[in-house]
Phi, psi and omega in degrees: 000125181283156175306322178298315179296323180294319181293313176303317184296313177301318179299316177297320180297315181298317183296314182289327177295320178298322182280320187253344181075023182241148166279143184234156181227162175224176185288154180268349180280133188290341182261013180256168184300149176269009177304117185292149176235153184292141173232132179303145174285155178304148185239145180274109182255002178058227182265003180264146350278170178271138177252136179248113191246124174284114184252352180199142172210132180180193182242357179263152177298158179232152173256131177245134182231164173207146180284344170244163180301139173248155176263127179248113184249136176220139183306132177083002180230156177291140179298143176252152180242119181201176184251348180206141180209141176258127182230141353286153178290166184301328187288343183267001186222055175286322179228006174075015182256352186287156169244118183214152176218151179228143175242127184243125180232149176201150177294336180256162178301149181263131183257127179229119176052048178079005179235134183258148183226141170283173178076209180237162174251134174244123180249127184233131177244125179215116177056040177083352180266122183255126174238138178240122183243129174266113173266118190215150176296148185310310183291325175295320176302314182298327178299335178268347183263311190304312180293339175279340180263319180202118178228122186207156173291346177279093191296329181294325177291322180292323177298318178298319175297322178297316177296321178292317180298319179293319179297315182301310187288327179296324180289350184247005176292133187253183175296144181300343178287341176282156184277327182216160182261311185223154170276169178262019185234189188292349175293339172232258174229141182289125186230126183245007181064203178301326183300333182267349186301147181217143183305323182293312178291327176298319178295319180295319178295316182295318183284348175243020187308126177078002180265138181224164177272134184228158174233118183056040175082356179243160180307129176285092194280358182239035180287132174227163179205169186208174187282306189216127180263339181085005175130343175205140176275180187232156177279142184300327183293333180280347182249310186260351181075018183259160177304148182302132172264126187307323183261009175246058179263155176295131178223148178295142175241078186233147177274183184294342178271358181084012180258158178306126181294342181264019184297341180282352177291145178290349177252022175302321171222151179204162174224133175230152181204167176193151168303143182305322181294320180294318180297320179296327178292312183296317181294318178300318182293320178296327182268000183069035183233170175294165178306140179263142179270082184278129178253335181191165172242143181227123178283126183255332181203143173234158178272178180293341181269003178087012177270147178284121179257335176221125179230135180260130172264112179274122185254166174299147180080019177067011175278165177209159179227128181257136176245145182221157175055220189281355171301329179305310181298324185282322188268324178283111182238116182229174184268138178270187185296339179274353182090004179271142174280119183224164172300155177298130183302319177200172179265011178267086186209165171238148177269125179292145175299154180303118181270359178079010181248014176073012180250147174252125182239142175235137172242131187209191177211151177098160175217125179106188188281338174090003181263140179078210184291134173271115185292318176293328176291323177297322180296316179300313179295319177299320178299334179269000178105008180287142176273161187299322181289330175292319178297315178296323179291331177293311185273343176232076189298137177090355179274168175223151174267124180227167174287149186301322181295336179278336194246337191251123182298339183276001180291142178288159177296000000 
C-alpha cells in the first residue's frame, strides 16, 4: 500500500464517518479496491462477559493484599474485612484433604505475589492443591493481555492484537461448572493483570471495544498468531496437522518495497548450530531415548511458504528418524548466537552443507509456528499506514470484524 493510498483511504474513512456516524474498514490487499465498507463502532460491554483466569497453582500458601479493605468470603461464615490474608490458613490444612474456597473482593486491585489484578480472586483448596483464579471483565482482562503479547508505538498493530485477543478468549470460555477458562501463560495468552497495563495497549483495547474477528458471521474460533514469519505465513495443516482452516492460509507478509514486513524483528534472520554429537544428545533427551548418533540432516519436503514439513535425521548405520510439522521446533535444539541451547526458532530454514568440522548449522528466518498474524509484520504494515482491520484482512483472508453481539452465541439478548 502506497503512502498516497493510505492518505486517500483515511480521508475516505473520515468523510464517511462524518456523514454516517460509522467506523469503516477496507480490504488489506494492496491490489483491491479502496471502496470503504462499514465496520461496527466499538461497543461498551462493561464488565460482561467475565473471564476466569488461572493465575496461580501450587501447594504452598499465598498472601493476598489490597491498599483498601477487602472482603473475604467463605461459605458458612460471615465476611471478614481486612487488607492482607494468608490462604489457606493453618486451620484449613491439617492433612491436605479438605476442600475449601474463598472469594476476595476489593475496590482496589488485589495483589498476589507481586502482581495486581482487577476484578476478584477466587482461591480454592482441594486435596492440598491450591488454585487462584482471577475473575475479571473481558475488557479489563484484555488490558492485562495485549501489552504482554504485542506492545508497539504503532497503534494499529496493537489494535489488531486486541481484536485477536478478544476473539481468542471468547472461544475459550467454558461451562460455569469449570473453575477457570484460560491460564495466564503461553499455553493460552500471557496475562499480567494491572501490573502489565500500558497506556498504548489501553487505548487499543478501548478503541476496539467489543470487536471480534469472524468467519461467515460467526466467531473465528481458531485464531492464532506468532512473532515473526520471515516473509510468508503458513497454513495450519502444515504445522499442527489439523484440517485446513479457511482463514489460516499462507499469505505474503511484504511491505510496499516487496521486502518482509517483519524485517525489524531480531529473528528476521538467524543461524543456529551444534556439534552433531551434542544435537544427538538433545534430540534423544527430547524423545526420551538414548543419545542418537546423527551424521547429517536432510530436508525431505517443504511447504509453499518455504517451511520444512519433513526432515530426516540421518543416523550412523544407515538408519534415519523423520520429524514433521511443529515437532521440528520442539525437538531440534541447537545453540544460537549467544551460545544458549534453544528450541528451533522456526521451520523456515536451510541446512548448511557439511563444513567438515562435525557441526550441524541451520540458517533461517522467523520466530514461532508461522500461522495467522505475524506480529512484527503487523507492526511493519502499520508503520506504512495500514489500519487494524486491513492488517487482520491480510493475515486472515475472508474474515470480517464485527461486534461481539453479532458473532458470539454466548451474547445476551
